[in-house]
N, CA, C and O of each residue as an XYZ file, in Angstrom:
284
protein
N      53.245     85.638     84.058
C      54.010     86.012     82.688
C      54.950     85.309     82.558
O      55.124     84.524     83.491
N      55.865     85.260     81.504
C      57.296     84.634     81.266
C      58.154     85.596     81.941
O      58.101     86.825     81.983
N      59.232     84.471     82.635
C      60.474     84.995     83.078
C      61.162     86.068     81.819
O      61.536     87.132     82.312
N      61.337     85.987     80.632
C      62.042     86.734     79.953
C      61.370     88.267     79.499
O      61.928     89.266     79.047
N      59.624     87.938     79.894
C      59.113     89.447     79.938
C      59.547     89.818     81.058
O      60.258     90.818     81.159
N      59.208     89.108     82.046
C      59.682     89.853     83.592
C      61.164     90.261     84.162
O      61.593     90.936     85.098
N      61.696     89.510     83.125
C      63.026     90.284     83.182
C      63.781     91.228     82.192
O      64.940     91.637     82.273
N      62.713     91.504     81.116
C      62.527     92.743     80.428
C      62.279     93.813     80.927
O      63.079     94.749     80.912
N      61.073     93.863     81.480
C      60.371     94.909     81.916
C      61.456     95.129     83.355
O      61.742     96.322     83.451
N      61.892     94.556     84.099
C      62.889     95.291     85.248
C      63.749     95.778     84.922
O      64.044     96.840     85.470
N      64.732     95.156     83.679
C      66.068     96.025     82.626
C      65.722     97.105     82.501
O      66.518     97.978     82.847
N      64.336     97.525     81.934
C      64.022     98.663     81.792
C      63.659     99.956     82.589
O      63.631    101.139     82.251
N      63.376     99.279     83.833
C      63.336    100.199     84.982
C      64.484    100.178     85.494
O      64.800    101.210     86.085
N      65.233     99.343     85.471
C      66.912     99.678     85.588
C      67.538    100.564     84.974
O      68.228    101.383     85.581
N      67.364    100.562     83.182
C      68.186    101.500     82.487
C      67.762    102.942     82.469
O      68.333    104.016     82.281
N      66.517    102.543     82.743
C      65.631    104.061     82.870
C      66.485    104.697     84.308
O      66.424    105.920     84.186
N      66.920    104.499     85.051
C      67.208    104.683     86.497
C      68.404    105.284     86.499
O      68.808    106.223     87.186
N      69.123    104.425     85.361
C      70.530    104.198     84.818
C      70.858    105.830     84.513
O      71.336    106.802     85.097
N      70.331    105.506     83.326
C      70.365    106.911     82.808
C      69.805    108.440     83.439
O      70.352    109.504     83.151
N      68.835    108.341     84.180
C      68.596    109.330     84.793
C      69.649    110.068     85.792
O      69.768    111.236     86.161
N      70.446    108.721     86.095
C      71.205    109.534     87.353
C      72.744    109.353     87.057
O      73.663    109.654     87.820
N      72.834    108.847     85.902
C      74.431    108.541     85.740
C      74.849    107.057     86.573
O      75.947    106.966     87.123
N      73.968    106.054     86.597
C      74.788    105.294     87.100
C      75.037    105.216     88.356
O      75.536    104.276     88.976
N      74.589    106.483     88.824
C      74.861    106.472     90.402
C      73.918    106.134     91.450
O      74.361    106.070     92.597
N      72.576    105.887     91.221
C      71.656    105.515     92.409
C      71.061    104.535     91.499
O      71.066    104.785     90.294
N      70.590    103.531     91.904
C      69.945    102.099     92.131
C      68.104    101.838     92.345
O      67.357    102.754     92.688
N      67.744    100.754     92.126
C      66.413    100.879     92.410
C      66.418     99.941     93.757
O      67.442     99.306     94.009
N      65.421     99.864     94.516
C      65.147     99.089     95.457
C      64.388     98.378     95.046
O      63.675     98.554     94.058
N      64.443     97.132     96.003
C      63.718     95.934     95.483
C      62.425     95.873     95.496
O      61.821     95.034     94.827
N      61.673     96.978     96.455
C      60.133     96.900     96.250
C      59.934     97.935     94.518
O      58.752     98.147     94.251
N      60.594     98.301     93.847
C      60.388     98.798     92.620
C      60.029     98.158     91.595
O      59.751     98.704     90.527
N      59.987     96.643     91.849
C      59.555     95.647     91.037
C      58.677     94.891     91.360
O      58.608     93.850     90.706
N      57.611     95.120     92.546
C      56.629     94.266     93.401
C      55.558     94.351     92.445
O      54.694     93.478     92.358
N      55.601     95.611     91.567
C      53.995     96.222     90.740
C      54.065     94.535     89.789
O      53.165     93.706     89.657
N      55.790     94.503     89.154
C      55.631     93.682     88.204
C      55.632     92.301     88.516
O      54.824     91.559     87.958
N      56.474     91.857     89.370
C      56.627     90.369     89.827
C      55.419     89.871     90.626
O      55.314     88.673     90.889
N      54.517     90.757     91.012
C      53.622     89.763     92.540
C      54.192     89.055     92.643
O      54.357     88.567     91.525
N      54.839     88.434     93.498
C      55.594     87.203     93.903
C      55.722     87.778     95.235
O      55.788     88.957     95.584
N      55.752     86.292     96.155
C      56.322     86.641     97.595
C      57.723     86.546     97.621
O      58.577     85.947     96.967
N      57.695     87.489     98.785
C      59.559     87.879     99.580
C      60.543     87.344     98.687
O      61.363     87.805     97.893
N      60.018     85.703     99.268
C      61.361     84.892     99.090
C      61.384     84.807     97.271
O      62.485     84.629     96.749
N      60.095     84.945     96.331
C      60.610     84.069     95.383
C      60.841     85.570     94.775
O      61.422     85.697     93.697
N      60.578     86.198     95.182
C      61.180     87.890     94.110
C      62.719     87.630     94.595
O      63.671     87.361     93.862
N      62.722     87.772     95.939
C      64.387     87.978     96.027
C      65.218     86.788     95.064
O      66.282     87.259     94.663
N      65.011     85.514     94.650
C      65.207     84.483     94.301
C      65.485     84.077     92.877
O      66.224     83.301     92.272
N      64.333     85.168     92.569
C      64.401     85.587     90.991
C      65.550     86.939     90.513
O      66.470     86.958     89.695
N      64.959     88.056     91.501
C      66.497     88.743     91.375
C      67.720     88.312     91.591
O      68.693     88.829     91.042
N      67.773     87.660     92.132
C      69.416     86.887     92.890
C      69.828     85.897     91.339
O      70.983     85.832     90.919
N      68.878     85.334     90.791
C      69.321     84.731     89.536
C      69.788     85.410     88.522
O      70.676     84.942     87.809
N      69.147     86.851     88.276
C      69.061     87.550     87.032
C      70.712     88.449     87.525
O      71.441     89.058     86.742
N      70.971     88.236     89.283
C      72.015     89.108     89.093
C      73.229     87.854     88.849
O      74.347     88.197     88.466
N      73.047     87.012     88.994
C      74.058     85.894     89.035
C      74.575     85.499     87.790
O      75.664     84.957     87.599
N      73.350     85.942     86.582
C      73.830     85.338     85.019
C      74.196     87.318     84.851
O      73.878     87.907     83.818
N      74.776     87.946     85.868
C      75.042     89.153     85.107
C      74.116     90.243     84.982
O      74.492     91.319     85.446
N      72.575     90.161     84.260
C      71.951     90.847     83.689
C      71.824     91.997     84.872
O      71.803     93.033     84.207
N      71.717     92.428     86.429
C      71.725     93.363     87.296
C      72.561     93.000     88.011
O      72.881     91.812     88.000
N      73.195     93.932     88.881
C      74.182     94.142     90.134
C      73.340     94.429     91.221
O      72.434     95.244     91.052
N      73.516     93.824     92.431
C      72.922     93.980     93.699
C      73.794     94.420     94.481
O      74.732     93.638     94.633
N      73.882     95.656     95.215
C      75.067     96.656     95.758
C      74.315     96.929     97.207
O      73.087     96.952     97.284
N      74.899     97.066     97.974
C      74.731     97.424     99.065
C      74.616     98.850     99.206
O      75.617     99.394     98.739
N      73.792     99.652     99.663
C      73.587    101.145     99.715
C      73.868    101.330    101.482
O      73.834    100.450    102.342
N      74.145    102.781    101.630
C      74.197    103.187    102.844
C      72.509    103.204    104.007
O      72.368    103.554    105.179
N      71.462    102.636    102.945
C      69.828    102.515    103.741
C      69.541    101.062    103.235
O      68.735    100.392    103.881
N      70.349    100.334    101.738
C      69.070     99.241    102.113
C      69.928     98.635    100.491
O      70.736     99.309     99.852
N      69.575     97.569    100.221
C      70.085     97.088     98.481
C      69.612     97.694     97.609
O      68.496     98.210     97.542
N      70.477     97.671     96.842
C      70.019     98.421     95.531
C      69.959     97.164     94.225
O      70.403     96.020     94.331
N      69.144     97.884     92.770
C      69.796     97.048     91.686
C      70.209     98.030     90.560
O      69.624     99.067     90.246
N      70.836     97.737     90.255
C      72.013     98.180     89.191
C      71.932     97.413     88.456
O      71.578     96.243     88.609
N      72.504     98.384     86.799
C      73.140     97.452     85.755
C      74.624     97.230     86.297
O      75.315     97.943     87.025
N      74.878     95.994     85.691
C      76.730     95.932     86.004
C      77.191     96.483     85.451
O      76.767     96.866     84.360
N      78.699     96.897     86.138
C      79.314     97.824     85.676
C      80.483     96.844     84.646
O      81.336     97.416     83.966
């Protein structure tokens, strides 16, 4: 699958969680494993690149890192 398609699917999941929680909760990194099918290192680098491009935001929650829409 192409990167643009993967990004679109990730953004759909993040947007759905944002709408359900009013932007108060984020998705865990594992919420995207079924889409990405990558090793942890490659998955984390892919999500970090999306965060660097301001498509998503990675925040530190009380128990884990969360992926949210940027504010």
